[in-house]
N, C-alpha and C positions, 0 to 999 in steps of 0.2 A: 562479619568481622567481629573480632574481640574486642571488649572494652578492656584496654591495657591496664587500667587501674585496678580491675576486680577479677580479671581473668575470665569475664563472663561477657556473652555478646551484648552490644547495647540493647536498651529497652526500645522496642519500636512500635508505633501504634500499627494496629491491624489495619491493613489496605481495605479501603471500603469498595465494595463491588458496585459498579454502575448498574443501575436499574433501567437503562435505556433498552436493553433487549426484552426484559421482561413487559415494560410498557408497549413496545412494538408488537410483542405477541399478543398481548391483550387486545389492542386496536385491531390486529389482523382477525383475531378470532370474532370479534364483535362485527366486523365488516363482513364477515364470511356467514355468520348469522342472520344479519340484515339482509343480505343477498338472498340467502335461501327463503326467507319470509317473504320477500318481494316476488321472488319466482313462483312460490307456492300461490300467492294471491293472483298474480298475472296469469301464469299458465294454468294452474288448477282452477282458477276463476271461482266465482260463487256459482254453484250450480242452479241456484234459483233464478239467475239472471240470463241463463242459457236454456231456455225451455220454449216451447211454441207459446206459452201463455206470456211470456215476456215479451217475446216478439210481437204478439198481437197487441199488447199494451204499448208497446213504443209505437207501432203504426198508427193505433187510433189517438194516441197523444200527438203524434206528428201532424194528424189531420186537424185536431182541435186547436193546436198552436200555429197552424198553416206553415208548417216546417217540412219542406220538401226532403232535406238531407236527413232528418230523423226517419222519415218514412222510408227513404231509399236504403238506410242502414239495415234494414230487416229484408231486402230483396237480394236474391242471388244477382250476379253480375247482368246476364242478359234481362233480367226483370227490371233492372235500373235503366237499361238502355230503353226497353220497350215503354216504360213508364215515362222518362223523360220526353220521349218521341210523341207519346199520346198527349201528355199535358201541354207541351210546346206547340204541336201541330193541330192536333183534334181540339183540344180545349183553349187554344190560343193563349197559353200562359198560365201562371200559377194563380193569379187574381181571380180570372173568370173560373178555373178549375175549382178553386176553393169557395168562392163567393156566388157562383151561379149554379155549379154542377152539385156541390155538397152542401151549400147554404150555410157554411160554418160561420160566415159573418153574423147570421142570426140564430143558428142553432148549435148546440153543443152535442157532439156525438159520443154515446156511451154504448156498452155492451155487457151482455151477460151470456157466458158458456152455457149452453144447454146439453150438449153431449160431444163426445169425441169418438171418431171412428178411425180405427188403425188401417193403415194402408201400406203396411210393410212387409208385404210378401215380395218374394223376389221379382215376379212379373211386373207389379206396379212399380217397383222401384227402376226396373229395367226400362219401363216406358217414359218414366220422368228423365232419366239419364240420357235417353235417345231424343227427348224433345229438347234438352237443354243443348244436346250436341249439335242439333240442328241450327243452333244459335252461336255454333263455335265455342261452346263452353262445355270442356270435358271434365268431368267430376265423378265422384263415387258417392251416391245417395245411399246412406245407411238406414234411413227411417223417414216416415212419411205418415201425416195423418190429416184428417179432415174435421175441422172444429166448427161445429154447429153453433150458432150464436142468434140471439136476439139484439138487434141494433136499434138503439133509440135516438132519436133526434129531438131534443128538448129545446124550446125557445129561450133564448138569453134574456128576453125582455119579459116574457109571460110563460112561467114554469108549469102553467096548465095546459099550454099548447105542446102536445107530445105526439110524435109521429113514431109507430114502432113497426119496423119490419120484421115480420113473422120469423123467418128463418134466412140468415144469411150464412154462406158457407166460405170458409176460408181453409186452403190447403197449405199446410206446412211442410217443408223438407228439412232433413238434417244432412248437411256436407262438412266434413272435417270436423265434427263435434258442434257445429253452430247451426241453431234453427233459423230457417229462412221462411219467409211468407211466399208461397210458389203461387197460388192462385187467388187473384184479388179484383179479377176483371170487372165487377160491379162498381168497385170503388175507383177505378181508372179509366 
């Protein structure tokens, strides 16, 4: 419209644009970035925590803490069933298992890896898969190794009281990118 007094359009303030769209766009971008970081951490995982060494450490820590769930967390599903049955039936429960069989009420268990033997040829992997299938667990085992260790039992009250088991073997298998303890019979 024209200003009738001067023949010019009236002076108007410029219309301020709302910044709501820009703010929403920035928030959405930040949400996408945060989601991507979380997915990388969770799905990509810390490769250091997904090794046979980490699985062995978790298992031994579970023994020292008398924490069956921690021990079970590194066993494949049939191994969990076997271990639960052995501990409940044969060892008459966790207390007897930890305190009489392993003596962790009096000793701390530690280990040192002395060597690692690869067991990842197709025939070895096939035998493991067949064994697991006998227990109703079908899976694709992609790697396996035997870890030779020195197991040490150190007295909690007298650090000079040490018992060393010369060579303890643990077999680990890799299923769906995760390492599991497969052979642990001397401990269960």
